[in-house]
TORBAVEX-997084 format. One record per atom (N, C-alpha, C): x, y, z; residue number from 1; residue in one letter; atom name. Coordinates in Angstrom, 3 decimals, m for minus. Example, Ala and Ser with C-alpha at 12.3 -4.5 7.8 and 13.67 -1.06 7.14 Angstrom:
<kollums>
KOLLUM          X          Y          Z   tidren   fimar   drenmar
KOLLUM     13.190     m5.690      7.800        1       A         N
KOLLUM     12.300     m4.500      7.800        1       A        CA
KOLLUM     13.200     m3.300      7.800        1       A         C
KOLLUM     12.850     m2.250      7.080        2       S         N
KOLLUM     13.670     m1.060      7.140        2       S        CA
KOLLUM     12.900      0.030      7.870        2       S         C
</kollums>
This chain:
<kollums>
KOLLUM          X          Y          Z   tidren   fimar   drenmar
KOLLUM      0.847     m1.173      0.000        1       M         N
KOLLUM      0.000      0.000      0.000        1       M        CA
KOLLUM      0.894      1.239      0.000        1       M         C
KOLLUM      0.579      2.198     m0.880        2       T         N
KOLLUM      1.358      3.430     m0.918        2       T        CA
KOLLUM      0.955      4.309      0.265        2       T         C
KOLLUM      1.872      5.211      0.641        3       Y         N
KOLLUM      1.554      6.109      1.743        3       Y        CA
KOLLUM      0.376      7.009      1.397        3       Y         C
KOLLUM      0.279      7.418      0.116        4       E         N
KOLLUM     m0.861      8.236     m0.310        4       E        CA
KOLLUM     m2.163      7.471     m0.073        4       E         C
KOLLUM     m2.172      6.202     m0.453        5       N         N
KOLLUM     m3.369      5.400     m0.226        5       N        CA
KOLLUM     m3.622      5.202      1.262        5       N         C
KOLLUM     m2.568      5.039      2.053        6       L         N
KOLLUM     m2.752      4.876      3.492        6       L        CA
KOLLUM     m3.424      6.120      4.075        6       L         C
KOLLUM     m2.950      7.291      3.684        7       D         N
KOLLUM     m3.548      8.529      4.177        7       D        CA
KOLLUM     m5.013      8.626      3.760        7       D         C
KOLLUM     m5.293      8.291      2.509        8       R         N
KOLLUM     m6.673      8.357      2.013        8       R        CA
KOLLUM     m7.553      7.313      2.703        8       R         C
KOLLUM     m7.010      6.119      2.902        9       K         N
KOLLUM     m7.771      5.084      3.603        9       K        CA
KOLLUM     m8.030      5.494      5.050        9       K         C
KOLLUM     m7.043      6.132      5.664       10       L         N
KOLLUM     m7.203      6.618      7.032       10       L        CA
KOLLUM     m8.305      7.680      7.090       10       L         C
KOLLUM     m8.293      8.609      6.165       11       V         N
KOLLUM     m9.344      9.628      6.111       11       V        CA
KOLLUM    m10.707      8.963      5.908       11       V         C
KOLLUM    m10.778      8.004      4.987       12       N         N
KOLLUM    m12.053      7.322      4.727       12       N        CA
KOLLUM    m12.562      6.593      5.970       12       N         C
KOLLUM    m11.658      5.955      6.704       13       E         N
KOLLUM    m12.056      5.270      7.939       13       E        CA
KOLLUM    m12.614      6.265      8.948       13       E         C
KOLLUM    m11.972      7.426      9.069       14       L         N
KOLLUM    m12.426      8.437     10.019       14       L        CA
KOLLUM    m13.741      9.067      9.583       14       L         C
KOLLUM    m13.977      9.150      8.271       15       L         N
KOLLUM    m15.272      9.637      7.798       15       L        CA
KOLLUM    m16.382      8.690      8.224       15       L         C
KOLLUM    m16.068      7.403      8.279       16       G         N
KOLLUM    m17.040      6.407      8.725       16       G        CA
KOLLUM    m17.243      6.423     10.223       16       G         C
KOLLUM    m16.165      6.686     10.968       17       D         N
KOLLUM    m16.245      6.721     12.429       17       D        CA
KOLLUM    m15.149      7.637     12.958       17       D         C
KOLLUM    m15.507      8.888     13.193       18       G         N
KOLLUM    m14.539      9.880     13.664       18       G        CA
KOLLUM    m14.023      9.620     15.068       18       G         C
KOLLUM    m14.648      8.684     15.769       19       R         N
KOLLUM    m14.225      8.365     17.135       19       R        CA
KOLLUM    m13.440      7.057     17.204       19       R         C
KOLLUM    m13.077      6.519     16.061       20       A         N
KOLLUM    m12.352      5.247     16.044       20       A        CA
KOLLUM    m11.021      5.392     16.789       20       A         C
KOLLUM    m10.657      4.349     17.512       21       S         N
KOLLUM     m9.383      4.372     18.248       21       S        CA
KOLLUM     m8.230      4.117     17.284       21       S         C
KOLLUM     m7.042      4.503     17.715       22       L         N
KOLLUM     m5.850      4.232     16.901       22       L        CA
KOLLUM     m5.698      2.731     16.668       22       L         C
KOLLUM     m5.975      1.960     17.694       23       R         N
KOLLUM     m5.843      0.507     17.577       23       R        CA
KOLLUM     m6.811     m0.059     16.532       23       R         C
KOLLUM     m8.067      0.370     16.576       24       S         N
KOLLUM     m9.029     m0.166     15.603       24       S        CA
KOLLUM     m8.697      0.310     14.185       24       S         C
KOLLUM     m8.219      1.546     14.058       25       L         N
KOLLUM     m7.796      2.032     12.746       25       L        CA
KOLLUM     m6.629      1.209     12.220       25       L         C
KOLLUM     m5.669      0.929     13.094       26       A         N
KOLLUM     m4.502      0.129     12.696       26       A        CA
KOLLUM     m4.936     m1.262     12.247       26       A         C
KOLLUM     m5.853     m1.858     12.983       27       E         N
KOLLUM     m6.344     m3.196     12.598       27       E        CA
KOLLUM     m7.067     m3.152     11.259       27       E         C
KOLLUM     m7.927     m2.161     11.073       28       D         N
KOLLUM     m8.679     m2.052      9.822       28       D        CA
KOLLUM     m7.762     m1.797      8.629       28       D         C
KOLLUM     m6.681     m1.057      8.845       29       L         N
KOLLUM     m5.779     m0.709      7.747       29       L        CA
KOLLUM     m4.592     m1.651      7.629       29       L         C
KOLLUM     m4.485     m2.588      8.571       30       D         N
KOLLUM     m3.410     m3.579      8.566       30       D        CA
KOLLUM     m2.021     m2.938      8.643       30       D         C
KOLLUM     m1.905     m1.967      9.560       31       V         N
KOLLUM     m0.631     m1.305      9.842       31       V        CA
KOLLUM     m0.497     m1.177     11.353       31       V         C
KOLLUM      0.650     m0.703     11.800       32       S         N
KOLLUM      0.864     m0.567     13.246       32       S        CA
KOLLUM      0.160      0.679     13.787       32       S         C
KOLLUM     m0.064      0.661     15.093       33       V         N
KOLLUM     m0.658      1.810     15.768       33       V        CA
KOLLUM      0.244      3.030     15.600       33       V         C
KOLLUM      1.548      2.819     15.667       34       T         N
KOLLUM      2.503      3.920     15.500       34       T        CA
KOLLUM      2.385      4.542     14.118       34       T         C
KOLLUM      2.221      3.700     13.099       35       T         N
KOLLUM      2.064      4.215     11.734       35       T        CA
KOLLUM      0.802      5.054     11.625       35       T         C
KOLLUM     m0.292      4.560     12.178       36       V         N
KOLLUM     m1.543      5.325     12.149       36       V        CA
KOLLUM     m1.368      6.641     12.891       36       V         C
KOLLUM     m0.777      6.602     14.062       37       S         N
KOLLUM     m0.571      7.798     14.866       37       S        CA
KOLLUM      0.272      8.825     14.118       37       S         C
KOLLUM      1.362      8.367     13.489       38       N         N
KOLLUM      2.243      9.277     12.747       38       N        CA
KOLLUM      1.526      9.899     11.557       38       N         C
KOLLUM      0.789      9.075     10.807       39       H         N
KOLLUM      0.080      9.598      9.635       39       H        CA
KOLLUM     m1.046     10.543     10.052       39       H         C
KOLLUM     m1.730     10.200     11.114       40       L         N
KOLLUM     m2.803     11.054     11.618       40       L        CA
KOLLUM     m2.253     12.404     12.062       40       L         C
KOLLUM     m1.130     12.393     12.746       41       S         N
KOLLUM     m0.496     13.647     13.179       41       S        CA
KOLLUM     m0.109     14.508     11.982       41       S         C
KOLLUM      0.435     13.868     10.951       42       T         N
KOLLUM      0.820     14.598      9.741       42       T        CA
KOLLUM     m0.415     15.201      9.059       42       T         C
KOLLUM     m1.491     14.420      8.941       43       L         N
KOLLUM     m2.719     14.923      8.324       43       L        CA
KOLLUM     m3.294     16.098      9.107       43       L         C
KOLLUM     m3.192     16.050     10.421       44       E         N
KOLLUM     m3.657     17.161     11.248       44       E        CA
KOLLUM     m2.742     18.370     11.092       44       E         C
KOLLUM     m1.415     18.146     11.118       45       D         N
KOLLUM     m0.459     19.247     10.981       45       D        CA
KOLLUM     m0.602     19.965      9.639       45       D         C
KOLLUM     m0.928     19.200      8.585       46       E         N
KOLLUM     m1.080     19.783      7.256       46       E        CA
KOLLUM     m2.456     20.401      7.042       46       E         C
KOLLUM     m3.334     20.287      8.039       47       G         N
KOLLUM     m4.665     20.869      7.935       47       G        CA
KOLLUM     m5.635     20.067      7.087       47       G         C
KOLLUM     m5.248     18.856      6.707       48       I         N
KOLLUM     m6.145     17.995      5.936       48       I        CA
KOLLUM     m7.284     17.521      6.838       48       I         C
KOLLUM     m6.943     17.157      8.055       49       I         N
KOLLUM     m7.956     16.864      9.070       49       I        CA
KOLLUM     m7.947     18.042     10.027       49       I         C
KOLLUM     m9.091     18.687     10.133       50       D         N
KOLLUM     m9.191     19.917     10.916       50       D        CA
KOLLUM    m10.222     19.727     12.014       50       D         C
KOLLUM     m9.918     18.852     12.953       51       G         N
KOLLUM    m10.794     18.642     14.089       51       G        CA
KOLLUM    m11.741     17.480     13.905       51       G         C
KOLLUM    m12.401     17.153     14.979       52       Y         N
KOLLUM    m13.342     16.040     15.024       52       Y        CA
KOLLUM    m14.603     16.554     15.697       52       Y         C
KOLLUM    m15.690     16.583     14.941       53       T         N
KOLLUM    m16.916     17.123     15.490       53       T        CA
KOLLUM    m18.073     16.165     15.237       53       T         C
KOLLUM    m19.087     16.223     16.084       54       P         N
KOLLUM    m20.256     15.370     15.858       54       P        CA
KOLLUM    m21.092     15.907     14.703       54       P         C
KOLLUM    m21.838     15.021     14.065       55       K         N
KOLLUM    m22.816     15.431     13.060       55       K        CA
KOLLUM    m24.116     15.695     13.815       55       K         C
KOLLUM    m24.538     16.940     13.835       56       V         N
KOLLUM    m25.726     17.340     14.599       56       V        CA
KOLLUM    m26.914     17.436     13.659       56       V         C
KOLLUM    m28.025     16.860     14.061       57       D         N
KOLLUM    m29.274     16.973     13.320       57       D        CA
KOLLUM    m30.011     18.184     13.887       57       D         C
KOLLUM    m29.812     19.340     13.257       58       Y         N
KOLLUM    m30.419     20.571     13.756       58       Y        CA
KOLLUM    m31.941     20.517     13.701       58       Y         C
KOLLUM    m32.494     19.830     12.704       59       D         N
KOLLUM    m33.952     19.685     12.630       59       D        CA
KOLLUM    m34.491     19.042     13.906       59       D         C
KOLLUM    m33.807     17.990     14.364       60       A         N
KOLLUM    m34.258     17.278     15.568       60       A        CA
KOLLUM    m34.173     18.157     16.813       60       A         C
KOLLUM    m33.346     19.195     16.763       61       L         N
KOLLUM    m33.205     20.116     17.893       61       L        CA
KOLLUM    m34.094     21.350     17.755       61       L         C
KOLLUM    m34.950     21.346     16.727       62       G         N
KOLLUM    m35.884     22.450     16.570       62       G        CA
KOLLUM    m35.454     23.528     15.602       62       G         C
KOLLUM    m34.285     23.389     14.995       63       Y         N
KOLLUM    m33.833     24.352     13.990       63       Y        CA
KOLLUM    m34.179     23.785     12.619       63       Y         C
KOLLUM    m35.493     23.785     12.320       64       D         N
KOLLUM    m35.930     23.101     11.117       64       D        CA
KOLLUM    m36.251     24.042      9.955       64       D         C
KOLLUM    m35.872     25.313     10.080       65       V         N
KOLLUM    m36.012     26.253      8.971       65       V        CA
KOLLUM    m34.603     26.543      8.433       65       V         C
KOLLUM    m34.382     26.173      7.193       66       T         N
KOLLUM    m33.102     26.438      6.535       66       T        CA
KOLLUM    m33.326     27.498      5.473       66       T         C
KOLLUM    m32.523     28.551      5.515       67       A         N
KOLLUM    m32.642     29.636      4.543       67       A        CA
KOLLUM    m31.342     29.772      3.766       67       A         C
KOLLUM    m31.486     30.042      2.487       68       I         N
KOLLUM    m30.339     30.303      1.620       68       I        CA
KOLLUM    m30.415     31.774      1.221       68       I         C
KOLLUM    m29.422     32.540      1.622       69       L         N
KOLLUM    m29.384     33.967      1.323       69       L        CA
KOLLUM    m28.382     34.212      0.206       69       L         C
KOLLUM    m28.822     34.925     m0.808       70       Q         N
KOLLUM    m27.942     35.330     m1.895       70       Q        CA
KOLLUM    m27.833     36.851     m1.824       70       Q         C
KOLLUM    m26.614     37.357     m1.786       71       L         N
KOLLUM    m26.402     38.788     m1.584       71       L        CA
KOLLUM    m25.489     39.375     m2.644       71       L         C
KOLLUM    m25.866     40.554     m3.144       72       K         N
KOLLUM    m24.974     41.367     m3.965       72       K        CA
KOLLUM    m24.373     42.400     m3.027       72       K         C
KOLLUM    m23.058     42.517     m3.083       73       V         N
KOLLUM    m22.336     43.349     m2.121       73       V        CA
KOLLUM    m21.480     44.354     m2.874       73       V         C
KOLLUM    m21.361     45.546     m2.303       74       E         N
KOLLUM    m20.429     46.531     m2.845       74       E        CA
KOLLUM    m19.039     45.897     m2.820       74       E         C
KOLLUM    m18.373     45.841     m3.975       75       G         N
KOLLUM    m17.134     45.087     m4.163       75       G        CA
KOLLUM    m16.103     45.183     m3.065       75       G         C
KOLLUM    m15.761     46.398     m2.638       76       S         N
KOLLUM    m14.712     46.557     m1.639       76       S        CA
KOLLUM    m15.149     46.111     m0.251       76       S         C
KOLLUM    m16.445     45.923     m0.055       77       S         N
KOLLUM    m16.967     45.550      1.260       77       S        CA
KOLLUM    m17.168     44.047      1.423       77       S         C
KOLLUM    m16.822     43.286      0.416       78       L         N
KOLLUM    m17.046     41.843      0.468       78       L        CA
KOLLUM    m16.430     41.191      1.702       78       L         C
KOLLUM    m15.178     41.474      2.053       79       P         N
KOLLUM    m14.609     40.831      3.257       79       P        CA
KOLLUM    m15.378     41.158      4.536       79       P         C
KOLLUM    m15.830     42.398      4.684       80       E         N
KOLLUM    m16.557     42.787      5.893       80       E        CA
KOLLUM    m17.914     42.095      5.971       80       E         C
KOLLUM    m18.603     42.017      4.842       81       V         N
KOLLUM    m19.919     41.379      4.832       81       V        CA
KOLLUM    m19.791     39.890      5.128       81       V         C
KOLLUM    m18.813     39.232      4.503       82       T         N
KOLLUM    m18.651     37.796      4.773       82       T        CA
KOLLUM    m18.249     37.564      6.228       82       T         C
KOLLUM    m17.442     38.436      6.799       83       E         N
KOLLUM    m17.058     38.291      8.209       83       E        CA
KOLLUM    m18.276     38.476      9.117       83       E         C
KOLLUM    m19.128     39.444      8.806       84       T         N
KOLLUM    m20.353     39.651      9.584       84       T        CA
KOLLUM    m21.216     38.397      9.552       84       T         C
KOLLUM    m21.361     37.814      8.374       85       L         N
KOLLUM    m22.157     36.591      8.251       85       L        CA
KOLLUM    m21.522     35.439      9.024       85       L         C
KOLLUM    m20.203     35.312      8.946       86       R         N
KOLLUM    m19.493     34.244      9.664       86       R        CA
KOLLUM    m19.718     34.360     11.169       86       R         C
KOLLUM    m19.856     35.570     11.667       87       E         N
KOLLUM    m20.022     35.782     13.106       87       E        CA
KOLLUM    m21.413     35.400     13.606       87       E         C
KOLLUM    m22.391     35.311     12.724       88       H         N
KOLLUM    m23.728     34.879     13.126       88       H        CA
KOLLUM    m23.703     33.377     13.352       88       H         C
KOLLUM    m23.978     32.947     14.573       89       K         N
KOLLUM    m23.815     31.536     14.922       89       K        CA
KOLLUM    m24.719     30.611     14.125       89       K         C
KOLLUM    m25.845     31.103     13.651       90       Q         N
KOLLUM    m26.771     30.225     12.943       90       Q        CA
KOLLUM    m26.476     30.120     11.446       90       Q         C
KOLLUM    m25.482     30.854     10.975       91       M         N
KOLLUM    m25.035     30.699      9.588       91       M        CA
KOLLUM    m24.078     29.518      9.553       91       M         C
KOLLUM    m24.506     28.446      8.928       92       V         N
KOLLUM    m23.695     27.231      8.925       92       V        CA
KOLLUM    m22.715     27.189      7.761       92       V         C
KOLLUM    m22.965     27.980      6.719       93       S         N
KOLLUM    m22.049     28.065      5.581       93       S        CA
KOLLUM    m22.113     29.479      5.011       93       S         C
KOLLUM    m20.953     30.005      4.646       94       V         N
KOLLUM    m20.867     31.314      3.992       94       V        CA
KOLLUM    m19.849     31.179      2.866       94       V         C
KOLLUM    m20.281     31.534      1.648       95       Y         N
KOLLUM    m19.429     31.390      0.464       95       Y        CA
KOLLUM    m19.345     32.703     m0.294       95       Y         C
KOLLUM    m18.159     33.067     m0.741       96       E         N
KOLLUM    m17.996     34.114     m1.743       96       E        CA
KOLLUM    m18.046     33.389     m3.079       96       E         C
KOLLUM    m18.897     33.863     m4.005       97       V         N
KOLLUM    m19.154     33.114     m5.229       97       V        CA
KOLLUM    m19.075     34.001     m6.471       97       V         C
KOLLUM    m19.024     33.336     m7.616       98       T         N
KOLLUM    m19.150     34.026     m8.891       98       T        CA
KOLLUM    m20.609     33.962     m9.312       98       T         C
KOLLUM    m20.962     34.718    m10.328       99       G         N
KOLLUM    m22.328     34.675    m10.838       99       G        CA
KOLLUM    m23.081     35.941    m10.504       99       G         C
KOLLUM    m24.397     35.833    m10.418      100       N         N
KOLLUM    m25.244     37.006    m10.210      100       N        CA
KOLLUM    m25.127     37.598     m8.814      100       N         C
KOLLUM    m24.712     36.803     m7.845      101       Y         N
KOLLUM    m24.565     37.278     m6.474      101       Y        CA
KOLLUM    m23.116     37.119     m6.048      101       Y         C
KOLLUM    m22.753     37.826     m4.986      102       D         N
KOLLUM    m21.379     37.797     m4.487      102       D        CA
KOLLUM    m21.201     36.851     m3.307      102       D         C
KOLLUM    m22.269     36.672     m2.538      103       V         N
KOLLUM    m22.206     35.855     m1.325      103       V        CA
KOLLUM    m23.440     34.957     m1.279      103       V         C
KOLLUM    m23.213     33.716     m0.883      104       I         N
KOLLUM    m24.311     32.822     m0.555      104       I        CA
KOLLUM    m24.074     32.346      0.874      104       I         C
KOLLUM    m25.110     32.488      1.695      105       A         N
KOLLUM    m25.021     32.045      3.090      105       A        CA
KOLLUM    m26.195     31.121      3.381      105       A         C
KOLLUM    m25.919     30.100      4.168      106       I         N
KOLLUM    m26.959     29.150      4.552      106       I        CA
KOLLUM    m27.094     29.217      6.069      106       I         C
KOLLUM    m28.324     29.436      6.506      107       G         N
KOLLUM    m28.579     29.554      7.938      107       G        CA
KOLLUM    m29.640     28.577      8.402      107       G         C
KOLLUM    m29.557     28.197      9.673      108       K         N
KOLLUM    m30.528     27.317     10.324      108       K        CA
KOLLUM    m31.247     28.121     11.398      108       K         C
KOLLUM    m32.579     28.017     11.398      109       F         N
KOLLUM    m33.378     28.817     12.321      109       F        CA
KOLLUM    m34.464     27.960     12.968      109       F         C
KOLLUM    m34.885     28.361     14.160      110       A         N
KOLLUM    m35.930     27.633     14.871      110       A        CA
KOLLUM    m37.302     27.912     14.271      110       A         C
KOLLUM    m37.468     29.108     13.701      111       D         N
KOLLUM    m38.758     29.437     13.103      111       D        CA
KOLLUM    m38.565     30.570     12.104      111       D         C
KOLLUM    m39.619     30.864     11.347      112       T         N
KOLLUM    m39.501     31.899     10.322      112       T        CA
KOLLUM    m39.385     33.295     10.938      112       T         C
KOLLUM    m39.922     33.490     12.133      113       D         N
KOLLUM    m39.763     34.791     12.788      113       D        CA
KOLLUM    m38.289     35.064     13.100      113       D         C
KOLLUM    m37.591     34.061     13.620      114       G         N
KOLLUM    m36.164     34.201     13.898      114       G        CA
KOLLUM    m35.366     34.429     12.627      114       G         C
KOLLUM    m35.720     33.704     11.574      115       M         N
KOLLUM    m35.053     33.879     10.285      115       M        CA
KOLLUM    m35.285     35.300      9.779      115       M         C
KOLLUM    m36.529     35.738      9.821      116       N         N
KOLLUM    m36.889     37.058      9.322      116       N        CA
KOLLUM    m36.138     38.154     10.077      116       N         C
KOLLUM    m36.060     38.026     11.382      117       A         N
KOLLUM    m35.365     39.028     12.203      117       A        CA
KOLLUM    m33.886     39.110     11.836      117       A         C
KOLLUM    m33.256     37.946     11.673      118       Q         N
KOLLUM    m31.830     37.963     11.357      118       Q        CA
KOLLUM    m31.578     38.510      9.958      118       Q         C
KOLLUM    m32.421     38.170      9.013      119       I         N
KOLLUM    m32.256     38.686      7.656      119       I        CA
KOLLUM    m32.442     40.200      7.639      119       I         C
KOLLUM    m33.450     40.696      8.337      120       K         N
KOLLUM    m33.670     42.145      8.397      120       K        CA
KOLLUM    m32.492     42.856      9.039      120       K         C
KOLLUM    m31.910     42.224     10.049      121       E         N
KOLLUM    m30.724     42.795     10.705      121       E        CA
KOLLUM    m29.568     42.912      9.717      121       E         C
KOLLUM    m29.405     41.905      8.885      122       L         N
KOLLUM    m28.332     41.916      7.893      122       L        CA
KOLLUM    m28.574     42.956      6.812      122       L         C
KOLLUM    m29.816     43.104      6.397      123       L         N
KOLLUM    m30.117     43.947      5.246      123       L        CA
KOLLUM    m30.071     45.437      5.533      123       L         C
KOLLUM    m29.874     45.834      6.786      124       V         N
KOLLUM    m29.681     47.261      7.074      124       V        CA
KOLLUM    m28.268     47.702      6.688      124       V         C
KOLLUM    m27.392     46.756      6.400      125       D         N
KOLLUM    m26.029     47.070      5.978      125       D        CA
KOLLUM    m26.084     47.737      4.606      125       D         C
KOLLUM    m25.643     48.990      4.493      126       P         N
KOLLUM    m25.727     49.700      3.213      126       P        CA
KOLLUM    m24.838     49.092      2.119      126       P         C
KOLLUM    m23.912     48.235      2.509      127       E         N
KOLLUM    m23.023     47.613      1.522      127       E        CA
KOLLUM    m23.685     46.438      0.809      127       E         C
KOLLUM    m24.813     45.962      1.342      128       I         N
KOLLUM    m25.569     44.899      0.676      128       I        CA
KOLLUM    m26.542     45.585     m0.271      128       I         C
KOLLUM    m26.303     45.404     m1.560      129       K         N
KOLLUM    m27.065     46.113     m2.589      129       K        CA
KOLLUM    m28.336     45.393     m3.000      129       K         C
KOLLUM    m28.342     44.060     m2.886      130       E         N
KOLLUM    m29.509     43.287     m3.291      130       E        CA
KOLLUM    m29.456     41.950     m2.572      130       E         C
KOLLUM    m30.646     41.398     m2.319      131       S         N
KOLLUM    m30.686     40.092     m1.666      131       S        CA
KOLLUM    m31.815     39.245     m2.234      131       S         C
KOLLUM    m31.657     37.963     m2.099      132       N         N
KOLLUM    m32.687     36.994     m2.461      132       N        CA
KOLLUM    m32.607     35.886     m1.420      132       N         C
KOLLUM    m33.726     35.573     m0.804      133       T         N
KOLLUM    m33.751     34.532      0.217      133       T        CA
KOLLUM    m34.670     33.413     m0.230      133       T         C
KOLLUM    m34.190     32.193     m0.106      134       S         N
KOLLUM    m34.996     31.006     m0.383      134       S        CA
KOLLUM    m35.070     30.186      0.890      134       S         C
KOLLUM    m36.256     29.649      1.162      135       V         N
KOLLUM    m36.434     28.752      2.300      135       V        CA
KOLLUM    m36.447     27.330      1.747      135       V         C
KOLLUM    m35.655     26.470      2.343      136       V         N
KOLLUM    m35.562     25.078      1.905      136       V        CA
KOLLUM    m36.827     24.336      2.334      136       V         C
KOLLUM    m37.444     23.665      1.385      137       L         N
KOLLUM    m38.633     22.873      1.690      137       L        CA
KOLLUM    m38.272     21.472      2.154      137       L         C
KOLLUM    m37.235     20.904      1.537      138       N         N
KOLLUM    m36.811     19.541      1.869      138       N        CA
KOLLUM    m35.328     19.410      1.561      138       N         C
KOLLUM    m34.556     18.954      2.523      139       A         N
KOLLUM    m33.124     18.734      2.315      139       A        CA
KOLLUM    m32.929     17.296      1.836      139       A         C
KOLLUM    m32.736     17.135      0.557      140       A         N
KOLLUM    m32.539     15.799     m0.006      140       A        CA
KOLLUM    m31.177     15.231      0.400      140       A         C
KOLLUM    m30.198     16.099      0.600      141       K         N
KOLLUM    m28.857     15.687      1.027      141       K        CA
KOLLUM    m28.213     16.896      1.691      141       K         C
KOLLUM    m27.623     16.681      2.866      142       E         N
KOLLUM    m27.084     17.816      3.605      142       E        CA
KOLLUM    m25.904     17.373      4.460      142       E         C
KOLLUM    m24.872     18.192      4.498      143       H         N
KOLLUM    m23.701     17.976      5.355      143       H        CA
KOLLUM    m23.004     16.641      5.090      143       H         C
KOLLUM    m23.068     16.159      3.900      144       E         N
KOLLUM    m22.432     14.877      3.594      144       E        CA
KOLLUM    m20.988     15.093      3.175      144       E         C
KOLLUM    m20.161     14.142      3.530      145       Q         N
KOLLUM    m18.790     14.113      3.067      145       Q        CA
KOLLUM    m18.656     12.875      2.198      145       Q         C
KOLLUM    m17.582     12.796      1.455      146       F         N
KOLLUM    m17.425     11.665      0.564      146       F        CA
KOLLUM    m16.067     10.995      0.762      146       F         C
KOLLUM    m16.056      9.687      0.519      147       D         N
KOLLUM    m14.808      8.941      0.621      147       D        CA
KOLLUM    m13.866      9.375     m0.494      147       D         C
KOLLUM    m12.595      9.396     m0.190      148       L         N
KOLLUM    m11.574      9.757     m1.165      148       L        CA
KOLLUM    m11.308      8.588     m2.097      148       L         C
KOLLUM    m11.037      8.890     m3.361      149       D         N
KOLLUM    m10.647      7.861     m4.311      149       D        CA
KOLLUM     m9.247      7.386     m3.954      149       D         C
KOLLUM     m9.002      6.117     m4.182      150       L         N
KOLLUM     m7.682      5.533     m3.915      150       L        CA
KOLLUM     m6.933      5.367     m5.220      150       L         C
KOLLUM     m5.612      5.558     m5.161      151       A         N
KOLLUM     m4.769      5.366     m6.337      151       A        CA
KOLLUM     m4.643      3.869     m6.623      151       A         C
KOLLUM     m4.471      3.551     m7.875      152       E         N
KOLLUM     m4.247      2.144     m8.270      152       E        CA
KOLLUM     m2.943      1.664     m7.655      152       E         C
KOLLUM     m2.958      0.451     m7.132      153       E         N
KOLLUM     m1.717     m0.089     m6.531      153       E        CA
KOLLUM     m1.106     m1.108     m7.454      153       E         C
</kollums>
């Protein structure tokens, strides 16, 4: 097995179970615990693995309104607007994009009143020139990650 494949296999194993022990990872990958530990440390140091967090079902916790905000922003103000959005705890994703809008943000809310209040708070910013908000009716796929392809051995 190449080291590249070992790293990818290690990432894939962690995608399946982020709480797997070094020992179980070593057994699954047929390498030593030390090898897994060393490769895991390298992946973390290089920023390929950036923490271990639980997958939270926000709908089950009452945050069942998902809104997609599309914003046109005054060009020089893009960093400030994206930072403002990042600071809102209920914004789960913020993207600077190409196309008709400059920013797309996805937020989770407990109800439409909370969503409406936060959107109105954002739209008082004079640097936001135009906005479009869509409410998600059904999340067919959300927060999914994918296994890495392995190189031919």
